[in-house]
C-alpha positions, 0 to 999 in steps of 0.5 A, spaced: 537 559 583 542 554 582 541 550 576 545 543 576 541 539 571 540 540 564 533 542 563 532 539 556 535 532 559 530 532 565 524 534 560 525 528 556 520 522 556 525 518 560 523 522 566 517 523 570 514 529 573 516 526 580 524 526 578 524 533 575 521 535 582 526 531 586 532 535 581 529 542 583 529 540 590 536 537 590 538 544 587 535 548 592 538 544 598 545 544 595 544 551 595 541 552 602 544 546 606 550 543 602 554 549 602 558 546 608 561 541 603 561 544 597 566 548 593 565 555 594 565 560 588 572 562 589 574 556 587 577 553 593 574 548 597 571 549 603 571 545 610 576 540 612 579 537 606 584 533 610 580 529 614 576 524 610 573 520 615 570 526 619 568 529 613 564 522 611 561 522 618 558 529 617 556 528 610 552 522 612 549 525 618 547 531 613 544 526 608 540 523 613 537 529 617 535 532 610 532 526 608 536 524 602 538 517 605 531 515 604 532 514 597 538 509 598 533 505 602 526 506 600 523 500 603 523 504 610 524 512 607 518 517 606 518 514 599 517 507 601 516 502 595 518 495 594 524 497 589 529 503 588 527 508 583 534 508 579 532 514 575 532 518 582 538 515 585 542 517 578 539 524 579 541 524 586 548 522 585 549 527 579 547 533 584 551 530 590 557 529 585 557 536 582 556 539 590 562 535 593 565 528 592 564 526 599 557 527 599 556 522 593 561 517 596 557 516 602 550 516 599 553 511 594 556 506 599 550 507 604 546 505 598 550 499 596 550 496 603 543 497 604 541 494 597 544 487 599 540 487 605 533 490 603 533 485 596 536 479 600 536 479 607 531 476 612 526 480 616 530 481 622 536 483 618 532 489 615 529 491 621 536 491 625 539 495 619 535 499 614 532 504 618 538 506 622 541 507 615 536 512 613 537 516 620 545 516 619 546 511 625 549 506 622 554 506 616 555 500 612 560 497 607 559 493 600 566 488 601 567 484 595 574 486 592 580 483 594 587 485 592 588 478 588 582 478 585 580 485 583 574 486 578 574 478 578 569 476 584 569 469 582 576 468 584 575 471 591 579 467 597 576 469 603 574 463 606 568 462 611 568 455 614 562 452 618 564 451 625 558 448 629 552 453 628 557 459 626 562 460 620 569 462 621 572 467 616 579 468 614 582 472 609 582 479 607 578 484 603 581 490 600 579 497 597 573 497 601 569 504 601 567 506 608 571 501 611 574 506 617 567 509 619 562 503 618 558 499 623 557 493 619 560 490 613 556 486 607 562 481 606 562 476 600 566 470 602 567 463 599 563 457 603 565 451 599 571 450 595 572 452 587 575 457 583 568 460 580 562 464 583 559 458 585 560 456 593 560 464 595 555 467 600 554 474 603 555 475 611 553 481 615 560 482 619 559 487 625 564 492 626 566 490 633 567 482 631 573 479 635 579 478 630 577 483 625 582 488 623 581 494 619 587 498 616 586 505 613 588 506 605 590 513 603 588 514 595 589 520 591 582 523 593 581 523 600 576 517 602 574 512 607 577 506 604 581 501 608 583 493 608 579 488 612 583 483 615 579 476 618 583 472 623 578 466 625 572 471 626 566 467 628 560 469 625 553 467 627 549 463 621 543 468 622 548 473 619 548 470 612 544 474 607 540 470 603 541 463 601 548 459 602 552 459 595 548 465 592 553 470 594 556 471 588 549 472 584 547 477 589 554 481 588 553 481 581 546 483 581 547 489 586 553 491 582 549 491 575 544 495 578 549 501 581 554 501 575 550 506 571 549 510 577 557 511 577 556 514 570 551 519 574 557 521 578 562 522 572 556 527 569 556 531 575 563 532 576 564 533 568 558 539 569 562 542 575 568 542 570 565 545 565 562 550 569 569 552 572 572 552 565 566 556 562 567 561 567 574 562 567 574 562 559 569 568 559 573 572 564 581 570 562 584 575 557 588 573 551 591 577 545 586 583 546 580 579 547 577 573 551 579 566 551 572 564 550 572 567 543 578 563 541 577 557 536 581 552 541 577 554 547 570 553 543 572 547 540 574 544 547 567 547 550 563 544 544 566 537 545 564 537 553 557 539 551 556 534 546 559 529 551 555 531 557 548 530 553 551 523 550 553 521 557 546 523 560 542 519 555 546 513 556 545 513 563 537 515 563 536 509 558 539 504 563 535 507 569 529 507 565 530 500 563 531 498 570 525 502 573 520 499 568 523 492 568 525 492 561 528 485 559 534 484 555 539 490 554 539 493 561 546 489 564 549 491 557 546 498 557 548 499 564 556 498 563 555 502 556 553 508 561 558 507 566 564 506 561 562 512 556 561 517 562 567 515 566 572 515 561 569 521 558 569 525 564 576 524 565 577 527 558 573 533 560 576 535 567 583 534 563 580 539 558 578 544 563 585 544 566 588 545 560 584 551 559 585 554 566 592 553 565 596 554 572 590 556 575 587 549 574 593 546 578 592 550 585 592 545 590 585 544 593 582 548 587 575 545 584 579 543 578 585 540 581 580 536 586 576 534 580 582 531 577 584 527 582 577 524 584 575 523 577 580 517 576 577 513 581 570 512 577 574 508 572 575 503 577 569 503 581 564 497 580 568 494 575 574 497 571 573 500 564 577 494 561 572 490 564 566 494 562 569 493 555 569 486 556 562 485 558 560 490 552 563 486 547 560 479 550 554 482 549 555 483 541 554 475 541 
């Protein structure tokens, strides 16, 4: 049977029996059903790698039909509860990332967009969107970043001015995941003057809103990424999520919760890179022996193993703290987990590519794709430099 997760990590007190059962079920599902998206054993990616939009749509349908999106929206899924189980979400992201980055990408953005509505939305908004998300009928975005603000959400410029009983949106959002396939957008906009987080609000903007324009953006790793341009877009006041002026707080809370899950994705990528490098080292002959037996290879492989255990523990601690409502260090520990895992996984993939030599440079091979995909994780949910700033401030 396929084994993705480290059994020693799963058996630690951070996890409960339900988490271990979920991990085993995910491994079985990937082995049996995830194959259409997974990297195959020959090292070449299966499926259409150039059409990121249809791949995202197919991935969403597959995740929905298999029940994995229920964990993204537990309020209406088979694991119904009043809050997300972030240890489960971290395990799912790690497993999906090991299998294929698009599966993880779609799961994560569906989680982000639904989280905004489920935590802060009205009953009507929840009824309209949440069940449809779990069924793969609706795809959403979490549209908060802008080209001029980046990780500094307090300086966003997208304006939402009152127009009678409606709001009129003007401006743009950049680097928005799921933009080209989304049916709705959770948009952070400024409802009052000022350059701080105060006076920002969240809105649901349907895809067919008049004067909303979407432009696809091509990244080094194929994704459904785009720019949203708002040119006098009229949004009904009932599309506001939560209270006016609380949008910045909502966005920061969502990002803080999901930041550690980016670390899980990095761990999934790193585990796959280790697997490929180890397989290669054990069959590659050099100087009358195997590459695996050389001091160079063993040093790199040992360092990767130490990193994986360390990163897994940091992510597990942050997720356990959130699930158990442990006050105090969660925000700091979530940033630490994301920083250590995403930075370290970049080195893991690079070391794996070095071990494999020219074979690791073959276009659309597992390692070559991981080398492109892993770089995005150092930017998602706040860049590595922003995480260092957050961690340093936490020392005061």
